[in-house]
C-alpha positions, 0 to 999 in steps of 0.5 A: 272934575273927572280926569277923563273929562274936558271942557265945553262952550258955545262961544269959543274966542275966535269962532265965527259961529256960535250956534254949535258946541265946542270941546276941548280936553284942557285949557291949553288945547284949541276949541274944536266942533264937537262934531270932531268927536264922533266917539262923543257926539250924539244926534240932537232932537229937532228944534234944539241947538246944535250939540245940545244932546252932547252937551247934556251927556258930558255934563253928566260926566263931569265935563266943564261948561266954560 
């Protein structure tokens, strides 16, 4: 995995909402909504899951889907 890459998930443990992308830099970091990372977050096409565009972009950058 790329050293700048992190992890992403749609269903973090303990999250009240599962319809948004969550990110973290590694196993020991807490999950945070992708919107907390404006340098990474991308706008989503209408009708897509919240964070889908960001998810696809980060997959290309070797982020791990958990």
